[in-house]
N, C-alpha and C positions, 0 to 999 in steps of 0.2 A: 729316168734311173742312174744312180748313181754309176760313175767310168768304171769300168768293167779290167778288174785286176789293177786298178791305179791308170788306165791308160788313160791321156789327154790327146786332143789335136791340137797340133803345134803349128800348124799350116793352114791358113783359112780358104785355099784354093787351091785343093788337091787336084791332081791330072786325074780325073775320073775314065778317062777314055783308054788309061794305060792301066787297068786295075793288073796287079800282080798274081799269076797263075801261080800256087805252092807245086803245083804236081812237077814242074820240071826241077825242085828240088829234092822232092820225095824221090823222082827217077833217078837222078842223081843219088842219091842217097842207096836206093837199092842196086846199084850200078858197082859202084863202090863197098856195099857188100859182098858182090860177088868174087870180089877180085882178094879180098882181105878178111882173114878169119874174122867173126865175132867175138868180141871181146864179152866174159861173163857178166851176167847181170848179177850186179850187187845189191841188195836187198835195202831201199831209203836211198839209194845213189840218184835218185832224178829218172823220170817219164822217158820216154822212147821218144823220139824225135817228132814222129807222126801226131802222135797226143799234143804237144808244143807246139809245133805248126798250125795244131787245127785250134788251139786255144787261140791263140795267136790271131790266125785268121778270121775267126769269128771276136775276137776281140775289134777287131780291125773294121767289122761290119758294123757293129754295136758303136764304134765311135762317130764311122761315117753318118748313122742316124742320128746320134745328138747332134752333129756339128749340123746338120741337114735343117734339126729345128730351130736351132739357132740362128742358121743364117734366112731362114723364110718360114716363122711357125704355121702360116698359113696352109702351106704343101707340104712342110719337113714330115708330119707326124706318120702320112702315110708312109713315109719312106724310110722312117725309123721301123713302124710295125713291118713291112716288106723285109727287109733286112732282119731283125729278128727273128723271123719265118724261116731264113734261109738259114739262118747260124743254127736254131735248132734241128730244121731235117737235116743238115749237116753233121751236126755231132750224133746226132739219131744212127746213119748210116755213112761214114765215114772211107766207100769207096770211090773208084778212081771213075767212074763214072757221076756218081754224087759231087765230087771235087768238082768235077768239068762243069755240070749243069748248075752248079753253086756259081762260080766263076761268070759263067756267060749272065746267069739272070742279074745276075748281082752289080753286074756293068751296066747289062740293059736297064734294068731301075733305074739307076743312079743318072744315066743319061737323057732318061725321059725325065727326071725329076729336075735335072738341068734346064732342058728345053722349057718345061712348064712355071718354072721359076723364071726364067728369062722372061717368057712372055708375061707373068702376073708382075712384075716388077715395069715391064716395058708399059703395059697398060697403068698403073700407077703414076708412071712419067708424064704418060698421054694425058692425066689428070690435070697434074700441076700444072701443065702447056696450058691446056684450056683455061684455066684457073688465069695465068701471066696475061693471056691473049685478051682473056675478059676484061679484066681489067686495065689493061691499054688502052680495047676499044672505049670503056669508059673514061677514062683520061683524054682520048682525043676527043670525043665529045665534048666536052667540058669546053675542053678547049678551043674548038670550031665556035661553041655556043658564047664564050666569052669575047671571041674577035668581034662577032656577029653584033654583039652587045655595045661593046667597044665602040664600032663603027659608028652604032647609034646614038651613042652618048655625045659623039664627035660632032656628028649633025647637028645635034640639040643642041651644043655648045655654041655651037658658028649660028645658028639661028637668035640665041639669046643676043649672041655679041653682035648681030644686026640692029638690033633693038636700038642699041646706042644713036645711031643714026639715024632714025625714024625721027620724024616733027609730030604727024599726025597721031593723036590719040590713040584712033578708033583703029591705027593699023597698029600699033603699039602691043593695045589687048587681042586683035587677031592674031598679031606673029608669037603673043606669049600662049594663047590658047592652043595654037598648035603644039608648039614647044612643047609643054606639059601635056597633049594627047599623044604625042610622039615617045615623053618620057615613059607616060603609064604602059604605052602598049610595049615599049622595051622592057621595062622590067616586068611587066604579066609573061611576056614570051619566056624571057629569061628565067621567070620561076617555075612557069609549067614546063620548060624544054632539063631543069634542073630536075623535079621531080621526077621525070619520065628515066632520065639519066640513072640517077640515085635509085626509082625502082626497079628496073632493070638490073641494075649491078648487084642491087641487093637480092633479088631474086638468082640470079647466076651464085651469087657467092654462096646462098643458103642451099642450093641444089649440092654446089662443088663439099661444102661442109658436109650436108650429110652421107654423102660417098665416102669420104676423107674419115669419117665418123667410123661410117660401116666398115671401109679398109682396116681402120684400126684395130676394131673390135675383132675380126677374123685374124688378125696377126696375135693378136695377143689370148686369144684364147686356143686351145687344145681342140684337134679337130675331134675327137672320137670323143670325149667325155663335156666339150663344153664348157670345161671351168678354164682359168686361167692358163696360161701358156709356162713354161720353167723360165723363158727370158723376160716375162712381164714379170712375176715372183723375183727373178734374180736382180730387176730393176729397183723393187719396191726395197727389198732388203738394203740394197746399196745406198739408197739414199737414207733410208733410215741409222747406218752405220756412220753416215758421214757427218748427218745430225744428229750423232752420239744419242740417238731417240733411247728410250727403254721400252726393250721389247723382247717378244720371244717368237721361236721357232719350235714345231711340231712338225716331225717328218711320221708320217702313218706308211706302212707295208705292210701287203694282203700276205697272209701269214700260208703256205703251202700254196700260191697262187701257181705255180708251173704245175704244178701235178693236175689245176685243174685243164690248164692248156691239153695238155699231154694227152689226158684221158678222154677229155670232151671236144678238143678244138679251138682255134683260135677264135669261132665263131660265141660260142660259150663264153669263152673268157672276156671276148670284148665287150660283150652283154652284161657280164657281173662287172665289171669295170665302170661303166656308165650308170649301173645302177647303184654301184656305191660311192658314187662320185653324185649323184642326186642326193643321195642321203646325205651325206658330206655337208653339201654345201646346205642343203636346208637342217641341219643340227647346227652348225656355225652361225656365229652372232653378224649381222649384218658389218658390223665393223674387224669381221675378222677377215681375212685375204685368204682364199682357199684355189691350190695351184694343181696341178698336176706335176708331178716331176720329172715322171717318165716310168714308162711299163707298169707294173703295180705300187707304187710309192708316190704319195702326195705332201704336197703340204701345207699348211696351216700360219698364218703370221699374227699373231697377237699382242696389240699394244698392251701396256700396262707391266706389271712384275709377275714375277714368276708362280709366288700363291695364287693370283687370279686366273692365271692360264691356266694351273693344275685341276683347278677345278672344273673350268671351263672342259678341259678336254678330256677328263673323267667322265664327264657327262656325254659329249661325244663319241666315247670310245663305246659308253653303252648304249648308246644309239646304231651306231653303224655295224656293230656286230649281230652278225646272225642270222637265218636264214635268208635267201633269194633264191625266188622263182624264175626259170629264165624259159620260152615259151619255146620250143622244138615243135618239129612235124611228126613226131614220135609219140609227141606227151610233154610234159612239163616236166622240168629237172628242179629240186630242189636240193641245192647246196647252200653248207655250212659255211660262213665268212669270217674269219676271223683277223685283225691286224693288230700287229706290234708298234707303239707309238714312243718315239723319241723325243724328249720336252727340254727344252734348253732355254736360259737366259741370255741376252745378249752380253756381256763384257768386255766394255770396251780398255785397251783398244783392237781385240782381235779383229782378224779379214773375214769376210762372207767364209771362203772355203775353210777357215778354223772352226768357224760357227757349223758348219753344215758337216763339218766331221764329228764332232760333240753329239750333235743331233742324231746322225747314223749310228754311233757307238751309243748312247742311251738306246736307240732303236731295239739294236742287237742283242744287248743286256736283258730288253725286254721279250726276246723272244721265248716261242715256247717249249718247256722242260718236261721232259716225264712222257708217258703213254696218255697222259689223260687231254693231253697237248691248250691247259692251263698256262698263263702268262704270267712273270712277275714283273706284276707292274707298280713301278718305283716310278714314274713320272710324277 
């Protein structure tokens, strides 16, 4: 989801445990209002302070959720979703009790997320430590083997040198045979030990590679939709910008999705997002990179010029827009889903932020107009 009201997180390590409560500021405003007469309300001069504080508070919750996704994609999506739910409930009923409950819930959620994230990265660090220990153990085994073989070779060399002092041919022959036998035994033993060490190391490395690959997959995936994460797609965009590669970016936003959450609940909304993501993934080509940008927004990165990307996204838009059925205890619910698409081509030397801003503007230009809900499709 694009940052609310343009707000961005400036600190990578906010002090979660000291979540600021806005109640004391509201209480102070109320006390001051009792001591001084209220100025007359002038139309168009701005909203009351309560509305502004609530908007800023909800924006902060959204920013914290985005930061959680960036800091730990494997666990950040649940934090983002929970904080978004708290913001929605707070906006619906901004009472004293609701504000207090929202602050407590947000603080608890962030603390739990912090603990879970710490455990997550501690486990990853333990995996890396195991790899290093395995490699160290293998190196030690090779060193010990080489020392034993070197000692054996020294013994063989000494035996060969002793032959020079022998005069009896039979003794020379016997000494050479023993030396050759010892040499062959040493070589065979070195080969067997080396193969055993190599096989053990390869097995351990393969296990750790699989575990790390799984962790990377989880970290680069969105927890709800299983598409690629926002952080992952941003990395892909940055790589193409650095290489000045020709590519296009499509931003899709579900029209009226907030109404789905408000009227049917977030469980239904999440189901719609998962179904939409699956359809979007299946409609795109294998070369297209598909990710969830946040909330009800999705990104598709298409390599190549705008003319080819436009034809592709027109086909995708027709495929993903339509009826979606959500199964519920009280019966299936059929929802009509539409998406607005903003498609832009990268123009060097613009930055990723500038590119995304253009995609966002193009998407809003294609938002539905009129009562029939049709969109101006100009991508």
